[in-house]
Every structure is written in C-alpha cells, then in structure tokens.
N, C-alpha and C positions, 0 to 999 in steps of 0.2 A: 682762497688760494691766490697768491700773488706770484706771477711768473716775471722774472727779470733777466735780461740779456745784457751783460756788461753795463749795469746801471750807472757806473761812475766814469765811463769812458769820456775823456775830454774835460773832466772837472778838475778844479784846483784842489789841493790837499785839504784845505779847510772845509769846503763844500763836500768833498768826498767823505771826510770823517763825519760830518753832520748827517749825510744821507745814510751811511752804514748805521749810525746810531738810531735814526728813524726806522730803518728796515728792522733792526734788532728789536725795537720797541713794538712794532707791529707784530713781529713774530711772537714775542712774549705775551702778546694780548690773546694769542690763540690762533692766529692766521698762519697757515702753512706757507712757507716761502721757498720757491725753487729759483735758484739763481745760477746763471752761467757766468763764470769769471775765469780769467787766467792768472789771477792773483792768489797764489796758494797760501800766502801768509794770511790774507783776509779770510779766505774760505776756512782756514783752520781756526781762526779766532772766533768767528761767528756761527759756524755750522755745528750741527749735532751728527749729521751724516754727510758723507762724501761720495760722490759718483765721479770716478776718474776713468777717462777713456783714452786709450792709445790706439795706434793703428792696428795692433795685434791682440789687444786684451782690454779688460775693464776690471774695475774694482767698485764694489758698493758695500758700505759698512759705516760703522760709527767712526767718529773722529779718532778715537783711541785705537781702534782696529787699523785704521789707515796709517797712523803713525808707526805701527809695528810692521806694516807690510812692505814688500819690495817696491811697491808703487811710490811710497814716500821717498825712498832712496833714489829711485829713478827720477822723480820730479825735482829732486834737489841736485841732479846732475850725476847721479851714480850710474851703475851698470844699466845698460839699455835692454835688459831682459824682460821688462814689463810689457 
C-alpha cells in the first residue's frame, strides 16, 4: 500500500510527469496506491476508482461511473448540487 498526499506539489512539469509515470508503474506491479490530489485531469488519467468529497456529499466508484455522475459536472464547474 502506498499513500500519497499531493505528491507533485511544487514540482516542475517534467519531474511531475516522471513521478506520475513511476507511481503508475508501481501500481501496475500490484501495489495499491491511494493518492490525494486536486488535479482532476491527472486523477482521471491514472485512477481506476475515484473518491470525490464535497462539503455536502461524496462519490465513490469507477472512473467511468464518475464521468457519468453529477460530480464530474460539478468538478468541471457545473451546477453546485453535488
């Protein structure tokens, strides 16, 4: 199990990309990775499951389920009913 909290905070774009590739490689080797990030694009690129929490509600499910949910719309600036 690998727990990460904003692992690329303060890193330049090249090192950020390298670190995400390393994390992905570790995950594909069989290690479970739980990562906190505010970067929705990266979360959707590398994750298989998403936990999204707002002040009023939460979502947990697959990346595909998230993309179909009202949370995806909310996180992209849509209606604030999430």
